[in-house]
C-alpha positions as CSV (number, residue, x, y, z in Angstrom):
1,X,9.3,-16.9,-6.3
2,X,11.9,-14.2,-6.2
3,X,10.5,-10.8,-3.8
4,X,11.3,-8.0,-1.5
5,X,9.0,-6.0,1.0
6,X,9.7,-2.2,1.1
7,X,8.4,-0.4,3.8
8,X,7.9,3.2,3.9
9,X,8.5,4.2,7.6
10,X,8.2,8.3,9.4
11,X,8.3,8.3,13.3
12,X,7.5,5.2,14.1
13,X,9.5,2.6,15.3
14,X,8.1,1.3,17.5
15,X,4.7,0.9,16.2
16,X,5.8,-0.4,13.4
17,X,7.5,-3.6,15.5
18,X,4.1,-4.2,16.9
19,X,2.1,-3.8,13.6
20,X,3.1,-4.3,9.8
21,X,6.6,-6.6,10.9
22,X,4.2,-9.0,13.2
23,X,2.0,-9.6,10.6
24,X,5.0,-10.5,7.7
25,X,6.9,-12.0,10.5
26,X,3.9,-14.5,11.5
27,X,2.9,-14.7,8.0
28,X,6.4,-16.7,7.4
29,X,8.3,-13.7,5.4
30,X,12.1,-13.6,6.4
31,X,13.7,-10.7,7.8
32,X,16.5,-10.5,4.9
33,X,13.2,-10.2,2.3
34,X,12.1,-6.7,4.1
35,X,13.3,-3.2,3.5
36,X,12.5,-0.1,5.6
37,X,12.9,3.5,4.2
38,X,12.8,6.0,7.1
39,X,13.9,9.3,7.3
40,X,17.9,11.2,7.1
41,X,17.7,11.1,10.3
42,X,15.8,8.0,12.1
43,X,18.0,5.7,10.6
44,X,20.0,4.9,14.3
45,X,16.5,4.7,16.1
46,X,15.3,2.6,13.8
47,X,18.2,0.1,13.8
48,X,17.9,0.3,18.1
49,X,14.5,-0.2,18.3
50,X,14.4,-3.0,15.5
51,X,17.6,-5.0,15.6
52,X,19.8,-6.7,13.0
53,X,18.3,-8.6,10.5
54,X,16.4,-6.0,8.2
55,X,17.5,-4.2,6.1
56,X,17.0,-0.1,7.5
57,X,17.4,2.7,4.6
58,X,17.6,6.4,3.7
59,X,14.4,6.9,2.4
60,X,15.0,10.7,3.2
61,X,12.9,13.9,4.1
62,X,11.4,15.4,0.9
63,X,8.2,13.5,1.3
64,X,6.2,10.3,0.1
65,X,7.0,10.8,-4.1
66,X,10.9,10.9,-3.1
67,X,11.3,8.1,-1.0
68,X,9.0,5.9,-3.9
69,X,11.7,7.1,-6.0
70,X,14.6,6.1,-3.6
71,X,12.5,2.6,-3.6
72,X,12.7,2.3,-7.5
73,X,16.2,3.6,-7.5
74,X,17.7,0.7,-5.2
75,X,16.0,-2.6,-6.8
76,X,17.3,-3.4,-10.1
77,X,14.6,-3.2,-13.2
78,X,12.0,-5.8,-13.0
79,X,12.6,-6.7,-9.5
80,X,9.0,-7.6,-7.6
81,X,8.1,-5.2,-5.1
82,X,5.7,-5.3,-2.7
83,X,5.3,-2.3,-1.3
84,X,3.1,-1.3,2.6
85,X,2.6,1.0,5.0
86,X,3.5,0.7,8.4
87,X,1.0,0.1,10.3
88,X,-1.2,-2.8,8.9
89,X,-3.1,-4.3,11.1
90,X,-4.9,-7.3,8.9
91,X,-4.4,-8.7,5.5
92,X,-8.1,-9.3,5.1
93,X,-9.7,-11.1,2.8
94,X,-13.8,-11.8,2.1
95,X,-15.6,-14.7,3.6
96,X,-17.2,-17.6,2.0
97,X,-20.8,-19.5,3.3
98,X,-18.2,-22.2,4.7
99,X,-15.9,-19.5,6.8
100,X,-16.5,-19.2,10.1
101,X,-17.6,-16.0,10.8
102,X,-15.9,-16.1,14.6
103,X,-14.6,-12.6,15.5
104,X,-11.2,-12.2,16.7
105,X,-8.9,-9.3,18.5
106,X,-5.7,-9.2,17.5
107,X,-3.3,-5.7,16.8
108,X,-5.5,-3.8,18.9
109,X,-8.4,-3.9,16.7
110,X,-12.0,-6.2,15.5
111,X,-11.6,-8.7,12.5
112,X,-14.5,-7.6,10.7
113,X,-17.1,-9.8,11.1
114,X,-17.5,-10.8,6.7
115,X,-13.9,-10.4,6.4
116,X,-11.4,-13.7,7.6
117,X,-7.6,-12.7,7.7
118,X,-5.1,-14.7,4.6
119,X,-1.9,-15.1,4.8
120,X,0.5,-12.3,3.1
121,X,2.8,-14.5,1.3
122,X,-0.3,-16.2,-0.4
123,X,-1.4,-12.8,-1.3
124,X,1.9,-12.1,-2.9
125,X,2.3,-15.5,-5.0
126,X,-1.6,-14.8,-5.8
127,X,-0.5,-11.1,-7.3
128,X,2.9,-11.7,-9.2
129,X,0.8,-14.8,-10.9
130,X,-2.4,-13.0,-12.2
131,X,0.6,-10.1,-13.4
132,X,2.6,-13.1,-15.3
133,X,-1.1,-14.7,-16.9
134,X,-1.9,-10.6,-17.5
135,X,1.1,-9.2,-18.8
136,X,0.9,-6.6,-16.5
137,X,2.9,-4.5,-13.7
138,X,0.5,-3.6,-10.6
139,X,-1.7,-5.2,-8.7
140,X,-3.7,-3.4,-5.7
141,X,-6.6,-4.7,-3.2
142,X,-9.8,-2.7,-2.6
143,X,-9.8,0.2,-0.6
144,X,-12.3,0.4,2.5
145,X,-12.8,-2.3,4.8
146,X,-16.3,-3.4,3.9
147,X,-17.9,-6.7,3.3
148,X,-20.8,-5.1,2.2
149,X,-19.5,-3.4,-1.0
150,X,-16.5,-6.3,-1.4
151,X,-16.7,-8.6,-4.2
152,X,-15.5,-12.2,-5.1
153,X,-12.0,-11.7,-7.6
154,X,-10.2,-9.2,-9.1
155,X,-10.8,-6.5,-11.9
156,X,-8.3,-5.3,-14.7
157,X,-9.9,-2.0,-15.5
158,X,-9.0,1.3,-13.9
159,X,-9.7,0.7,-10.3
160,X,-7.8,2.6,-7.3
161,X,-4.9,0.8,-5.9
162,X,-4.6,2.1,-2.7
163,X,-0.5,2.5,-1.2
164,X,-1.7,0.4,1.8
165,X,-0.1,-2.5,0.4
166,X,0.7,-3.6,-3.3
167,X,2.5,-5.7,-5.7
168,X,4.2,-3.8,-8.7
169,X,7.2,-5.4,-11.0
170,X,10.1,-2.9,-11.0
171,X,10.2,-1.0,-14.8
172,X,11.7,2.0,-13.3
173,X,9.9,4.3,-15.8
174,X,7.0,5.1,-13.7
175,X,7.8,8.4,-11.9
176,X,5.5,9.7,-9.4
177,X,5.0,13.0,-9.0
178,X,1.8,13.9,-6.2
179,X,3.1,13.6,-3.1
180,X,-0.1,13.4,-1.4
181,X,-2.1,10.8,-3.2
182,X,0.4,8.9,-4.6
183,X,-1.8,6.0,-5.1
184,X,-3.6,7.5,-7.7
185,X,-0.9,8.6,-9.3
186,X,0.6,5.3,-9.4
187,X,-2.9,3.3,-11.0
188,X,-3.0,5.7,-13.7
189,X,0.5,5.4,-15.2
190,X,0.0,2.2,-14.8
191,X,-3.0,1.4,-16.2
192,X,-2.5,4.1,-19.1
193,X,1.0,2.4,-20.0
194,X,-0.1,-1.4,-19.5
195,X,-3.6,-1.3,-20.4
196,X,-5.1,-2.8,-17.0
197,X,-3.9,-3.1,-13.6
198,X,-5.3,-6.2,-11.4
199,X,-7.1,-4.8,-8.4
200,X,-7.9,-7.9,-6.2
201,X,-12.0,-6.6,-4.8
202,X,-12.4,-9.7,-2.6
203,X,-9.2,-8.4,-0.6
204,X,-8.6,-5.6,1.6
205,X,-5.8,-4.2,4.2
206,X,-6.9,-3.1,8.0
207,X,-4.3,-0.2,8.6
208,X,-3.9,2.3,11.5
209,X,-4.5,5.3,8.5
210,X,-4.1,8.8,10.0
211,X,-4.5,7.5,13.3
212,X,-1.9,8.6,15.9
213,X,1.8,9.4,16.4
214,X,4.1,9.5,13.1
215,X,3.2,8.1,9.8
216,X,1.4,10.6,6.4
217,X,-1.1,12.3,8.9
218,X,1.4,14.9,10.0
219,X,2.2,15.5,6.6
220,X,-0.8,16.4,4.8
221,X,-3.0,19.0,5.4
222,X,-6.0,20.3,3.9
223,X,-3.8,22.6,1.9
224,X,-1.6,20.3,0.5
225,X,-4.8,17.8,-0.3
226,X,-6.1,20.4,-2.7
227,X,-3.1,21.0,-4.1
228,X,-2.6,17.6,-4.9
229,X,-6.6,17.4,-6.3
230,X,-6.3,20.5,-8.3
231,X,-2.4,19.1,-9.7
232,X,-4.4,15.3,-10.5
233,X,-7.4,17.4,-12.3
234,X,-5.3,19.7,-14.5
235,X,-2.7,16.3,-15.4
236,X,-5.2,13.4,-15.8
237,X,-8.6,15.6,-16.8
238,X,-9.6,12.0,-18.4
239,X,-8.9,9.6,-15.8
240,X,-9.8,12.1,-12.5
241,X,-13.1,13.8,-11.7
242,X,-13.9,15.6,-7.5
243,X,-15.2,13.8,-5.1
244,X,-18.2,14.9,-2.8
245,X,-16.9,14.0,0.8
246,X,-17.8,14.4,4.0
247,X,-14.4,14.3,5.2
248,X,-12.6,16.9,5.8
249,X,-10.3,16.2,3.0
250,X,-10.9,17.2,-0.2
251,X,-11.1,14.3,-2.3
252,X,-11.1,12.6,-6.2
253,X,-12.8,9.5,-7.7
254,X,-10.8,7.3,-10.7
255,X,-13.1,7.8,-14.0
256,X,-13.2,5.2,-16.5
């Protein structure tokens, strides 16, 4: 299987080693398969921190959508790309009745009781097989680390594919404009074009979203999130509705 890992990272040259890169190394993914896209003025910092083996590239300083499109343009047509965040703690799957309920502490977090760690490479292979069999071009995972709501199997309907980790075939014609909810827009565009997306409802990604220094937490303000809501509501009225939430950010949901 021919694949690459593309990681967006911002001001986390140390944290990425403790989180995402540690998970990928543990799961047997070679360094030569990993490409890290960072801010223009951060390249030397990352090279110094990570040492040899990883390919560190200029992801620009113009926002997440710009970096997304840099990733698309860097790799050739039809390349199988797994894109992920730099702060991943676990790749988790819903446990079966036969699985042990033993909990593990790792990466600074406690593994949720109803979930178990799985090998990232197994997920990458499974995602590619399903894309090939359904003739789709995007797979994603369940967006919340909550075994109560998760289910066995996968869906092919319009289901949100969160940006923490997803796989896609680089057709180069899906261009993301939104800078705050690029994963929502990506899901819509692939679904609209292909007629479906793969969403694993039994697999989820535990990550430090909006936690600590660096990352998207430093650039996503309430004002920007509201602008994102308005953009998606206006551009995709058949797929997007407002969502009531107790959080500080305005939210949306996808409708089928």
